[in-house]
N, C-alpha and C positions, 0 to 999 in steps of 0.2 A: 502723671498719669500723658497717654497720648489722645489728641483730641481728636475724634472721630467726626464730632460735629462741623458743619459749615458756616462760615463769613463768620469766624471769632477773629476778637483782636485781644491777644494776651500778653501784656506788655512789664516785666517784674517779676523778682524771686516771687516767686509759686503763684502768679497769677494765674487764676483760674484751672487750679490742678488738680484737679477732680472732673475738670470737665469731660465727659466722652463724646455726649450726644447732642451738646447743648449747640446753639444755634443762635447768628446773630445779636451776641456778647462784648461787649466792648469791657475787657479789665484791667485795668493802670495801676499798676504800685504794688506794691509785698502785700501778698495774700489778697490785694482785690478778688473776688468772689472764688476763693478759697475754695469752699465746699461746696459748689456748685454742678450737680452732677448734668442734669437735660433739662435745667433752664434755659426761657432762649429770650430774646429781646431785651437783656439787663445791661446796664449799665453801672458800673462801680470804678470807681477813678479814687483815689487816694489811698496811702501808710492803711490797712486790712478794713479797706469799705467792703460790704457784704463780703465777710471773708465768712458768717455761720449762715449764710444766705442761700436756701433754694427755693426754685419757682420761677416764676416770670413777671414781664414787667414793671421789672424795680430801676431806678436810677438812685444810686447813691453818690455825693460829692461829698469827699472830705474825709478826715484822718478816723479811723474807729465810726463811719455813718455807715447806715441803714445794718447792723447785723453783725457787732462784733462781738457778741455775749453767745447766751445757747444756740443749738442751732433750730432752725424752724425752718417750716414748709408753706411758706403763704406766697402771694402774689399783689402787684402790685400798688409797691409803697415808691415815694419819693422822701428823701433826706438830703436834706443839703446845709452841714454845717459840721464843725469837729462832736464828735461822739452824737448826732441826730440822731436820733432812732437805734441808739447800739444795741439795743435788747429786740425791739418791735419788730416786724414788717409786713403786720396785717393790713393790709390798702389804707395807711394812714399815709398825710404827707405832713412833713416838718423841718421848719427852717430854722435855724438861729444856731448857736454853738449851744451843746447838752441838750438840746429841744427833744423831748421824750425819751428820755433818756432811761428813766423807771419804769418805762410803760411796757408791761410783758405780756397782756394779754385782749388790752382793748382796739378795737378797730373802727376803723371811718373817724379816726380825730383828724384835725384839721388844727396844727401847731406852728406859730409864727411868732417867733420873737425867743431869744435867748433864753434859757433854762423857764421855758412852758414845759408845765407836767414833771418839775424835776424831782419832786419828793426825795426824800434820802431813803425813804422804806417804797420796797418794788408794789408799786402798781399794778393792780390784778385785772380789771373788769371796766375802765372808764373807754366808752363809748359816745362816738357820735358828738363829739365835742367842738367847740371852734374857739379856740382862744388866740388872741394876735395882745403881742406885749410883753416885753421884757417882766419874766418873772409871773405872769397871769397864769394862775393856776398850781402856782407852784407845788403846794401839796393833795393836787388832786389825787387821791388814791382810785375811789371806785366812780367817782363820779360820774356820769352821763348826760347826754343831752343838753348842756350847758352853753351859753354863749359869754365869754368873757374879751371885755377889749379895752385894754390901757395897762399900761406898766403896773404891774400889780396886783390888777384885779383878780379878788377871788383868789387869795395869797394862800389860803388860810382854810378854803372849802375843799375838804379832805372827801365826802363823800354823798352830799346833797346834789341834786340831779333838776337839771329843768330849771335852772336857774338864770339871769342874764343880770351880768354888769358891765354897767359902760362908763368908762371915766375912768380915772388914773387911781389907785387903789380902792375902786367899788367893789364893796359884798369883801372884802377883805380878812375879815374877821367872819364872815357868817360861816355855817357848816352846815345849813339847814336846807331848805330844797323849795323850788318854785316860788323864789323870792328875784325879785325885781330892785337892783340900786342904780341910782343914775347920778 
């Protein structure tokens, strides 16, 4: 496609390939921002970064970060790290390799640490979670409104909501809701 938008920076094979009216986008890397037609103010840096993302206000840095999976029209997500938020871009923040990789429909999540919300099965509705530490919330499928702080905290908590787990491995085997582990 020949871009008609203004102030775009497109560097790399097929970077910004579908951009026609989008403006102020920075797409650097092979297929970075590939399907973004009219979104604005996006930054996609890395191989396949933001490849299947349409919308505005996204920042994706790292190979396959911020939308290399199914095409979605969403806004305002931040993904930093290898495969971070590679399937979902709905107002989430993920920092760390594979952080939020299985999160498909959840929104308003903050995931800091490698393998957060990583589960081998696809997450569907995990919303409003704050997960800090490697592997925290690793198997979170549908749990919402949780706060996990510490490596392996809430590791097996697949569907519980309203939980607070503080410390290394806190609540690691808990599957219920409204629990506090310190």
